[in-house]
C-alpha positions as CSV (number, residue, x, y, z in Angstrom):
1,X,-0.6,19.9,-20.6
2,X,1.3,17.0,-22.3
3,X,0.7,13.4,-23.2
4,X,0.4,11.5,-19.9
5,X,3.4,9.2,-19.4
6,X,4.9,7.2,-16.6
7,X,7.7,9.7,-16.2
8,X,5.3,12.6,-15.8
9,X,3.2,10.7,-13.3
10,X,6.2,9.5,-11.3
11,X,7.6,13.1,-11.2
12,X,4.4,14.7,-10.0
13,X,4.9,16.1,-6.5
14,X,2.1,15.8,-3.9
15,X,0.4,19.0,-2.8
16,X,-1.8,20.1,0.1
17,X,-4.9,19.3,-2.0
18,X,-5.4,16.6,-4.6
19,X,-5.0,17.6,-8.2
20,X,-5.2,16.1,-11.7
21,X,-2.8,15.6,-14.5
22,X,-4.7,15.5,-17.8
23,X,-3.5,13.9,-21.0
24,X,-3.2,16.1,-24.1
25,X,-3.5,13.1,-26.4
26,X,-6.6,11.4,-25.0
27,X,-9.2,13.9,-23.8
28,X,-10.8,12.8,-20.5
29,X,-7.9,10.6,-19.4
30,X,-6.1,11.8,-16.3
31,X,-4.3,10.9,-13.1
32,X,-5.2,12.3,-9.7
33,X,-2.3,12.9,-7.4
34,X,-3.3,12.8,-3.7
35,X,-1.6,14.6,-0.8
36,X,-0.4,11.2,0.4
37,X,1.4,10.6,-2.8
38,X,-1.1,8.0,-4.1
39,X,-1.8,8.4,-7.8
40,X,-5.1,7.1,-9.4
41,X,-6.1,7.1,-13.0
42,X,-9.5,8.4,-14.1
43,X,-11.7,8.7,-17.1
44,X,-13.7,11.9,-17.2
45,X,-16.8,12.2,-19.5
46,X,-20.3,13.5,-20.0
47,X,-23.2,11.1,-20.4
48,X,-26.1,11.5,-22.9
49,X,-27.9,13.9,-20.5
50,X,-24.8,16.1,-20.3
51,X,-24.0,15.1,-16.7
52,X,-20.3,15.1,-16.0
53,X,-18.9,11.9,-14.4
54,X,-15.5,10.8,-13.4
55,X,-14.8,7.1,-13.2
56,X,-11.8,5.6,-11.3
57,X,-9.7,3.3,-13.5
58,X,-7.1,2.1,-11.0
59,X,-4.0,3.0,-9.0
60,X,-0.7,3.9,-10.6
61,X,1.8,1.1,-9.8
62,X,-0.7,-1.7,-10.1
63,X,-1.5,-0.3,-13.5
64,X,1.1,1.2,-15.9
65,X,0.2,4.5,-17.6
66,X,-0.3,2.7,-20.9
67,X,-2.5,0.0,-19.4
68,X,-4.6,2.7,-17.8
69,X,-4.8,4.5,-21.2
70,X,-6.1,1.4,-22.9
71,X,-8.8,1.0,-20.2
72,X,-9.7,4.7,-20.5
73,X,-10.0,4.2,-24.3
74,X,-12.5,1.4,-23.7
75,X,-14.5,3.5,-21.3
76,X,-14.5,6.7,-23.4
77,X,-15.3,4.6,-26.5
78,X,-18.4,3.3,-24.8
79,X,-19.5,6.8,-24.0
80,X,-19.3,7.7,-27.7
81,X,-21.5,4.7,-28.5
82,X,-24.1,6.1,-26.0
83,X,-23.2,4.0,-23.0
84,X,-22.7,5.2,-19.5
85,X,-20.0,3.1,-17.8
86,X,-20.9,4.4,-14.3
87,X,-24.5,3.2,-14.7
88,X,-23.3,-0.2,-16.0
89,X,-21.3,-0.6,-12.9
90,X,-24.1,0.5,-10.6
91,X,-26.4,-2.3,-12.0
92,X,-23.8,-5.1,-12.0
93,X,-24.3,-7.9,-9.5
94,X,-21.6,-10.0,-7.9
95,X,-22.7,-12.9,-10.0
96,X,-22.2,-10.9,-13.2
97,X,-18.9,-9.6,-12.1
98,X,-17.6,-13.1,-11.3
99,X,-18.8,-14.3,-14.7
100,X,-16.9,-11.5,-16.4
101,X,-13.8,-12.2,-14.3
102,X,-13.8,-15.9,-15.2
103,X,-14.4,-15.1,-18.9
104,X,-11.3,-12.9,-19.1
105,X,-9.3,-15.3,-16.9
106,X,-10.1,-18.2,-19.4
107,X,-8.9,-15.9,-22.2
108,X,-5.5,-15.7,-20.6
109,X,-5.7,-12.5,-18.6
110,X,-2.6,-12.1,-16.3
111,X,-4.4,-12.6,-13.0
112,X,-2.3,-15.5,-11.6
113,X,1.0,-15.6,-9.7
114,X,3.6,-13.3,-11.1
115,X,0.9,-11.8,-13.4
116,X,0.8,-14.9,-15.5
117,X,-2.4,-16.6,-17.0
118,X,-4.0,-19.0,-14.6
119,X,-3.6,-22.7,-15.0
120,X,-6.7,-24.8,-15.8
121,X,-6.6,-26.4,-12.4
122,X,-6.7,-22.9,-10.8
123,X,-9.6,-21.9,-13.0
124,X,-11.5,-24.9,-11.9
125,X,-10.8,-24.1,-8.3
126,X,-11.9,-20.5,-8.8
127,X,-15.1,-21.6,-10.4
128,X,-15.9,-23.9,-7.6
129,X,-15.4,-21.1,-5.0
130,X,-17.8,-19.0,-7.0
131,X,-20.5,-21.6,-7.4
132,X,-20.3,-23.1,-3.9
133,X,-19.7,-20.0,-1.7
134,X,-19.9,-16.6,-3.4
135,X,-23.0,-17.1,-5.5
136,X,-25.2,-18.5,-2.7
137,X,-24.3,-15.8,-0.3
138,X,-23.5,-12.7,-2.4
139,X,-24.4,-13.4,-6.0
140,X,-27.6,-11.3,-6.1
141,X,-26.0,-8.2,-4.4
142,X,-25.0,-5.2,-6.5
143,X,-21.2,-4.8,-6.6
144,X,-21.4,-1.0,-5.9
145,X,-23.6,-1.6,-2.8
146,X,-21.3,-4.1,-1.0
147,X,-20.1,-3.0,2.4
148,X,-17.4,-4.2,4.8
149,X,-20.2,-5.5,7.0
150,X,-21.4,-7.7,4.1
151,X,-17.9,-9.1,3.6
152,X,-17.5,-9.7,7.4
153,X,-20.8,-11.6,7.4
154,X,-19.7,-13.6,4.3
155,X,-16.5,-14.7,6.1
156,X,-18.5,-15.7,9.2
157,X,-21.1,-17.6,7.2
158,X,-18.5,-19.6,5.3
159,X,-16.5,-20.2,8.5
160,X,-19.6,-21.6,10.3
161,X,-20.5,-23.9,7.4
162,X,-23.5,-22.1,6.0
163,X,-22.5,-23.1,2.5
164,X,-21.4,-26.7,3.4
165,X,-23.0,-29.4,1.3
166,X,-22.4,-32.7,-0.4
167,X,-22.4,-32.3,-4.2
168,X,-22.7,-35.0,-6.8
169,X,-19.9,-35.0,-9.4
170,X,-20.7,-37.4,-12.3
171,X,-22.3,-40.8,-12.0
172,X,-20.5,-42.0,-8.9
173,X,-18.5,-39.1,-7.6
174,X,-19.3,-36.5,-5.0
175,X,-17.6,-33.4,-3.6
176,X,-17.9,-32.7,0.1
177,X,-17.9,-28.9,0.6
178,X,-17.0,-27.9,4.1
179,X,-16.7,-24.5,5.8
180,X,-14.1,-23.4,8.3
181,X,-11.8,-20.5,8.8
182,X,-9.3,-21.8,6.2
183,X,-11.9,-22.1,3.5
184,X,-13.3,-18.7,4.3
185,X,-9.9,-17.1,4.1
186,X,-9.1,-18.7,0.7
187,X,-12.5,-17.8,-0.7
188,X,-12.4,-14.2,0.5
189,X,-8.8,-13.8,-0.8
190,X,-10.1,-14.9,-4.2
191,X,-13.1,-12.5,-3.9
192,X,-10.6,-9.7,-3.2
193,X,-8.9,-10.5,-6.5
194,X,-12.3,-10.3,-8.3
195,X,-12.9,-6.9,-6.7
196,X,-9.5,-5.6,-7.7
197,X,-10.5,-6.6,-11.3
198,X,-13.7,-4.5,-10.8
199,X,-11.6,-1.5,-9.8
200,X,-9.4,-1.9,-12.8
201,X,-12.5,-2.0,-15.0
202,X,-13.8,1.2,-13.5
203,X,-16.9,-0.6,-12.0
204,X,-16.0,0.5,-8.5
205,X,-13.6,3.0,-7.1
206,X,-11.9,0.8,-4.5
207,X,-11.7,-2.8,-3.3
208,X,-14.2,-3.2,-0.5
209,X,-12.7,-6.5,0.6
210,X,-9.2,-5.2,1.2
211,X,-8.5,-4.7,4.9
212,X,-11.5,-6.8,6.2
213,X,-10.1,-8.9,9.0
214,X,-9.7,-12.6,8.3
215,X,-7.6,-15.5,9.5
216,X,-4.2,-16.2,8.0
217,X,-4.3,-19.0,5.4
218,X,-2.5,-21.9,7.0
219,X,-1.4,-23.8,4.0
220,X,0.8,-26.8,4.4
221,X,4.3,-26.0,3.2
222,X,6.3,-29.0,4.5
223,X,8.1,-31.1,1.8
224,X,8.6,-34.8,1.9
225,X,12.0,-35.9,3.2
226,X,14.2,-38.1,0.9
227,X,13.2,-41.2,2.8
228,X,9.5,-40.4,2.7
229,X,9.7,-39.7,-1.0
230,X,11.5,-43.0,-1.6
231,X,8.9,-44.9,0.4
232,X,6.1,-43.2,-1.5
233,X,7.7,-44.0,-4.9
234,X,8.2,-47.6,-4.1
235,X,4.6,-47.9,-2.8
236,X,3.3,-46.5,-6.0
237,X,5.5,-48.8,-8.1
238,X,4.4,-51.8,-6.1
239,X,0.7,-51.0,-6.7
240,X,1.5,-50.7,-10.5
241,X,3.3,-54.0,-10.4
242,X,6.6,-52.4,-11.5
243,X,8.7,-52.6,-8.4
244,X,10.4,-55.8,-9.6
245,X,11.7,-54.0,-12.7
246,X,13.8,-51.5,-10.6
């Protein structure tokens, strides 16, 4: 047994039955190698009652070995303080999970495109999806008890407008929240990202949202032509009273 490194994990050959590679430097930190070749990091510990538990941290590839080690340190450190990470996860609701996700996102966690911190506009959009769709339909449910059927029903409810409303924003503004297939797809894609975070935190073993059928997100990708851009520019300048200066 040696210190668990990326080189060791990458070099581990699949066998007929799954097996573990354990780290000599951090007791309780290991990687399970499946017959399919999939590799998943785990934290192994005993709770205050002496019951042995094994908590999934996340898959190799999406996590580096060092990232998984840091997460394992947090989990095992909590055990030393008398906590039981598995019980914490079993009690956590979707509302609490979303709150935690947004808290670490606002601190600059690399959840955005190309693993970069999210922009303020994206954070506002994420919060709106939580408040307007996820909390009303799934907020009270426990994360560990969610099923594929729950996610399918969630998609259908958003698609059919169950969460549609007109929301006041400030003294005179209002936001019209509509349903539809496109909205449902974008919200459930975001929910999948939240569940991936839960997997990385060791709250659940796998992302229940992944693989649930949904419509493709038909975002508009057409760019303005040079003539269209020119007309738009001059229209805006005319409104501002600046066209004569050009």
